[in-house]
C-alpha positions as CSV (number, residue, x, y, z in Angstrom):
1,X,86.9,60.4,107.5
2,X,89.1,61.4,110.5
3,X,92.2,60.4,108.6
4,X,91.2,62.7,105.6
5,X,90.6,65.6,107.8
6,X,94.1,65.2,109.4
7,X,95.7,64.8,106.0
8,X,94.2,68.1,104.7
9,X,94.9,69.9,108.0
10,X,98.6,68.8,107.6
11,X,98.7,70.0,103.9
12,X,97.3,73.3,104.9
13,X,99.6,73.7,107.7
14,X,102.7,72.9,105.7
15,X,101.5,75.1,102.8
16,X,101.1,78.0,105.2
17,X,104.5,77.5,106.6
18,X,106.2,77.3,103.2
19,X,104.3,80.3,102.0
20,X,105.4,82.5,104.9
21,X,109.1,81.4,104.6
22,X,109.3,82.0,100.9
23,X,107.6,85.3,101.0
24,X,109.9,86.9,103.7
25,X,113.2,85.1,102.9
26,X,116.0,87.3,101.4
27,X,117.7,85.4,98.5
28,X,120.8,87.2,98.1
29,X,122.5,90.5,98.8
30,X,120.6,93.7,98.7
31,X,120.6,95.7,95.5
32,X,119.4,99.4,95.2
33,X,117.9,100.3,92.1
34,X,115.4,103.1,91.0
35,X,114.5,105.1,88.0
36,X,112.4,108.3,87.2
37,X,109.1,108.3,85.2
38,X,110.4,111.0,82.8
39,X,113.7,112.0,81.5
40,X,112.8,115.6,80.9
41,X,110.9,117.4,83.7
42,X,109.2,120.8,83.8
43,X,108.4,123.0,86.8
44,X,105.1,121.7,88.4
45,X,105.1,118.4,86.8
46,X,105.1,115.3,89.2
47,X,108.1,113.0,88.8
48,X,107.5,109.3,89.9
49,X,110.3,107.3,91.2
50,X,110.1,103.7,90.6
51,X,111.8,101.2,93.1
52,X,113.3,98.3,91.3
53,X,115.6,97.1,94.1
54,X,116.0,93.4,95.2
55,X,116.3,91.5,98.6
56,X,115.1,94.0,100.9
57,X,112.1,94.5,103.4
58,X,111.7,98.3,103.9
59,X,112.7,101.4,101.9
60,X,113.0,105.1,102.7
61,X,113.0,107.9,100.0
62,X,114.6,111.1,100.8
63,X,113.3,113.7,98.5
64,X,114.8,117.0,97.2
65,X,112.9,119.1,99.8
66,X,114.0,117.0,102.7
67,X,110.7,115.1,103.1
68,X,110.7,111.3,103.3
69,X,108.4,108.6,102.1
70,X,108.5,105.0,103.0
71,X,106.2,103.7,100.2
72,X,107.4,101.3,97.6
73,X,107.5,104.1,95.0
74,X,107.5,107.8,95.5
75,X,106.4,111.0,93.8
76,X,107.8,114.6,93.9
77,X,106.6,117.8,92.2
78,X,109.4,120.3,91.9
79,X,108.6,124.0,92.3
80,X,111.6,125.5,90.5
81,X,114.2,124.9,87.9
82,X,117.6,123.3,88.5
83,X,119.0,119.9,89.7
84,X,117.1,117.7,92.1
85,X,118.6,114.9,94.1
86,X,116.8,111.9,95.4
87,X,118.1,109.2,97.8
88,X,116.6,105.7,98.1
89,X,117.7,103.6,101.2
90,X,116.8,100.0,101.4
91,X,117.3,97.4,104.3
92,X,115.7,95.2,106.9
93,X,112.4,95.9,108.5
94,X,113.8,98.5,110.9
95,X,116.2,100.1,108.5
96,X,119.1,99.5,110.6
97,X,121.2,97.6,108.1
98,X,120.8,99.7,104.9
99,X,122.5,100.7,101.7
100,X,121.5,103.5,99.4
101,X,121.7,105.2,96.1
102,X,121.4,108.8,94.9
103,X,120.2,110.1,91.6
104,X,119.3,113.4,90.1
105,X,117.1,115.0,87.5
106,X,117.1,118.4,86.0
107,X,114.0,120.6,86.0
108,X,113.5,123.2,83.1
109,X,110.9,126.0,82.8
């Protein structure tokens, strides 16, 4: 009985270690990618930005009004017409080693 308990404890331990390593390990170079929820935006309509980046631990959205969000995906509601620019920066946990990408969308009345 004691042998079986040690066996199961060892399996659980190694399973835990493998799960933690595989969930936090970067598997290649960082790739920044995001897209907007709509191609045509009207004043007052929320626009969602979806993060499709790869091999990163943390992200920072810099929205057209200068505000920032550190969520996986972001949202913004424009208050006027014109071109709006969005930045997404991705990197390590502290955002020290980052890369970024900027895209814009146009808002019509």
